[in-house]
C-alpha positions as CSV (number, residue, x, y, z in Angstrom):
1,M,60.1,78.1,61.7
2,Q,58.7,80.9,64.1
3,Q,59.6,78.7,67.1
4,Q,63.2,78.4,65.9
5,H,63.3,82.1,65.4
6,L,62.1,82.8,68.9
7,R,65.0,80.7,70.2
8,N,67.2,83.7,69.3
9,Y,65.9,85.3,72.4
10,Q,67.0,82.4,74.5
11,L,70.5,82.7,72.8
12,F,69.8,79.1,71.6
13,D,70.4,77.9,75.2
14,A,74.1,79.2,75.0
15,P,75.6,80.0,78.3
16,V,77.1,83.3,77.1
17,G,75.6,86.1,75.0
18,L,77.8,88.9,73.8
19,F,76.1,92.2,72.8
20,F,78.2,94.3,70.6
21,T,77.5,98.1,70.4
22,L,78.9,101.0,68.6
23,S,78.9,104.7,69.3
24,T,76.2,106.4,67.2
25,T,78.8,109.3,66.4
26,L,81.0,106.9,64.4
27,E,80.9,106.7,60.6
28,T,80.2,103.7,58.3
29,G,83.8,102.5,58.4
30,S,83.5,101.7,62.1
31,K,80.7,99.3,61.4
32,M,83.0,97.5,59.1
33,D,85.7,97.5,61.9
34,I,83.3,96.1,64.5
35,A,82.1,93.5,62.0
36,M,85.5,92.3,61.5
37,M,86.3,92.3,65.1
38,I,83.1,90.2,65.7
39,Q,84.2,87.7,63.1
40,N,87.6,87.5,64.8
41,V,85.9,86.7,68.1
42,M,83.9,84.0,66.5
43,I,87.0,82.5,64.8
44,A,89.0,82.6,68.1
45,A,86.1,80.9,69.9
46,K,85.9,78.1,67.2
47,A,89.7,77.6,67.5
48,R,89.0,76.8,71.2
49,G,86.2,74.4,70.3
50,I,83.4,76.9,71.2
51,D,80.6,77.4,68.8
52,S,79.0,80.8,68.0
53,C,75.9,82.2,66.4
54,P,75.7,85.9,65.3
55,Q,72.2,87.3,65.8
56,A,70.6,90.4,64.3
57,A,67.2,89.3,65.9
58,W,67.9,91.4,69.0
59,N,68.6,94.7,67.1
60,P,64.9,95.8,66.8
61,F,64.8,95.5,70.7
62,H,67.8,97.9,71.2
63,Q,65.9,100.0,73.7
64,I,65.0,97.1,75.9
65,V,68.5,95.6,75.7
66,A,70.0,99.0,76.5
67,K,67.8,99.5,79.5
68,V,68.6,96.0,80.9
69,L,72.4,96.2,80.2
70,G,72.8,99.8,81.0
71,I,74.0,100.7,77.5
72,P,74.6,104.4,77.1
73,E,72.1,106.4,74.9
74,N,74.8,107.2,72.4
75,E,75.5,103.5,71.7
76,E,73.6,101.4,69.2
77,L,73.3,97.5,69.2
78,V,75.2,96.2,66.2
79,C,75.0,92.4,66.8
80,T,74.5,89.7,69.5
81,V,76.6,86.5,69.4
82,A,75.6,83.4,71.3
83,L,78.6,81.4,72.6
84,G,78.5,77.7,73.7
85,Y,78.7,74.2,72.5
86,S,76.3,73.2,69.8
87,D,74.4,69.9,70.2
88,Q,75.1,68.0,67.0
89,T,72.2,65.6,67.7
90,Q,69.8,68.5,66.9
91,V,68.7,68.6,63.3
92,V,69.1,72.4,63.2
93,N,72.8,72.0,63.8
94,Q,73.2,69.4,61.0
95,L,71.8,71.8,58.3
96,H,74.3,72.9,55.8
97,T,73.0,75.3,53.2
98,P,74.3,74.9,49.6
99,R,76.9,77.5,48.6
100,V,77.7,78.6,45.1
101,P,81.3,79.2,44.1
102,A,82.5,82.7,44.6
103,E,83.1,83.0,40.8
104,E,79.3,82.8,40.3
105,F,78.7,86.0,42.2
106,A,81.9,88.0,42.4
107,V,84.1,89.8,39.9
108,F,87.8,89.4,40.2
109,Y,90.1,91.9,38.6
110,D,93.7,91.3,37.7
């Protein structure tokens, strides 16, 4: 499992890595905004046949990433997304975790 986790730092061999940052002066709502934007980037990529993998593994290394990429001090790393084409012959790409219906964990009000 640790070997697979370390592959985060190779972007799972994806040819593109997107590093999303946000100004530290912004409020909580802005984190919701960027999260939705990241999701839209991932959906748009999938619509074009490109796979993606959101990654929080890079966040503890914000200082290193910021130095390498020249990210200003008033920005924080929110999420990294690997973009590429998954190799469906790899077992890890065939894993589908079970999901419970939303009714089992959410409350819907009329």
